[in-house]
C-alpha positions, 0 to 999 in steps of 0.5 A, spaced: 591 245 684 590 238 681 595 234 677 590 234 671 593 242 670 599 239 667 601 239 660 599 231 657 606 230 656 608 231 663 603 227 666 605 221 661 612 222 664 609 221 671 606 215 670 613 211 671 612 213 678 607 209 684 601 213 683 601 216 690 608 218 689 605 221 681 600 225 684 604 228 690 609 230 685 604 233 680 600 237 685 608 241 686 609 241 679 602 245 678 604 249 684 610 251 681 608 253 674 602 257 678 608 261 682 613 261 678 612 269 675 609 272 681 613 268 687 618 265 684 622 263 690 616 259 692 616 256 685 623 254 686 621 251 693 615 246 690 620 244 684 625 242 689 620 238 693 618 234 686 626 234 684 627 230 690 622 225 691 622 224 682 629 226 680 629 221 673 623 225 671 626 230 666 620 235 666 621 235 673 629 237 673 626 243 668 621 246 672 627 246 678 632 249 673 627 254 670 625 256 677 632 257 680 634 260 673 629 266 675 631 267 683 638 267 680 641 260 683 645 260 677 649 254 679 643 249 681 639 252 674 645 250 670 646 243 673 639 242 672 638 244 665 644 240 663 641 234 666 634 235 662 639 235 656 642 229 658 635 226 660 631 228 654 636 230 648 635 236 644 638 243 645 634 244 651 634 251 654 640 254 651 640 261 651 638 260 660 644 256 660 649 261 656 646 266 661 648 262 667 655 262 665 656 269 663 653 271 670 658 266 673 663 270 670 664 265 664 663 269 658 667 265 654 663 259 656 657 262 653 659 264 647 662 257 646 654 255 647 652 260 642 657 257 636 655 249 638 651 244 634 646 245 638 645 252 637 643 250 630 637 246 632 634 252 635 627 255 633 627 262 631 625 265 639 630 261 642 636 262 637 634 270 637 634 269 645 641 265 645 644 271 640 642 276 645 645 273 651 652 271 646 652 279 644 653 281 652 658 275 653 662 278 647 662 285 651 664 282 657 670 279 653 671 287 651 669 285 644 664 291 643 664 292 636 663 284 635 657 284 640 654 290 635 655 286 629 653 279 631 646 282 633 645 285 626 640 279 623 634 278 619 630 279 626 633 286 627 627 290 623 623 295 626 617 293 621 617 287 625 613 286 632 615 279 634 615 277 641 622 278 642 622 284 638 623 289 644 628 285 647 632 285 641 632 291 639 633 293 647 640 290 646 642 292 639 641 299 642 645 297 649 651 295 645 650 300 640 651 305 647 657 301 649 661 302 643 659 310 643 654 311 637 649 314 641 645 317 636 644 310 633 642 308 640 637 313 641 633 310 634 634 303 637 631 305 644 626 308 640 624 302 636 625 298 643 620 302 647 615 302 641 615 294 640 615 293 648 608 292 650 609 288 655 613 292 659 619 287 658 625 293 658 626 300 660 627 303 653 623 309 655 628 311 662 634 309 657 631 314 652 630 320 657 637 319 660 640 318 652 636 324 650 638 329 655 646 327 654 645 328 647 642 335 648 636 335 652 628 337 649 631 341 643 634 335 639 628 330 642 624 331 636 629 331 631 632 324 634 625 321 634 624 323 626 630 320 625 628 313 628 621 313 625 625 314 619 630 309 620 623 304 620 622 305 613 629 303 610 630 296 607 633 291 612 639 290 607 642 296 610 642 293 617 646 287 614 652 292 611 657 292 616 656 284 617 657 283 610 662 288 610 666 283 615 665 277 612 667 280 605 674 282 609 674 275 612 673 272 605 678 277 602 684 274 608 682 267 605 683 269 598 689 271 601 692 266 604 690 261 599 694 265 594 699 266 598 699 258 599 699 257 592 705 262 590 708 258 595 707 251 592 709 254 585 715 257 587 716 250 590 715 247 583 719 252 579 725 250 584 724 243 583 723 244 576 730 248 575 734 242 580 731 237 575 733 240 569 740 242 572 741 234 574 739 233 567 744 237 564 749 235 568 747 227 566 748 229 559 754 232 560 757 227 564 755 222 558 758 226 553 765 226 556 764 218 557 763 218 549 768 223 548 773 219 552 771 212 548 772 215 542 779 218 544 781 211 547 779 208 540 783 213 536 789 211 540 788 204 539 788 205 532 794 209 531 798 204 535 796 199 530 
């Protein structure tokens, strides 16, 4: 484990430390990086050691946050990842932060993070991950249908095999199942299993459970055929429900605008009627005054 194994940007950050300290911190960061997938607990120990000695280095706080996240130390992970955002700027690990909030029983905060300004700055893969976490948070809040619709995006395409596809397809299937849409869920578990080259999900096991629930081996071939057929549909079909919701929102907004316009028009008509009434009253008063003047003049003339 050599300091030279570190990314050049991290080595540049460590140049702000005294030489001996920089080398020692670098060794522990390298160890954390090498152990984080196989032994995350040990990786966290190395990351914590580096953090104690170099708490002002963003990459050190990031290593600590990532390792804590993988071990399930949610409070520590969230605190460290927040520190990285303050120190380095940018959207940071927003999906992990949202997942920490959800894990600590605060799903509403996870949803808020997904709607934040920083969320618009994420690259495609991180944006998909954040969408998956936010959908789970909506389920926690009892918003099952909303969790389904929130995942209906361009990336939800069985013909695409991206790094995030298996996780996205799996999350969509899981939310469909929670919504009681079992046959659709089966279709998307098939897509998830087909895309899962890295064994990131248990889609195959979920398929077995669901096939049994839907009727056993006799219906499996039919369901798989449906799933394969679904992989041939246009992406536009996936957006129909989301578009319908958007249209409903637009209709509601149009209705509200129409109501406001009608109210404004009614106020204008009432104001016009009031003005006309005032004008008529004023004319009547002037006419009465003129008649009185004429009467007085005639009376004076007779008197003479």
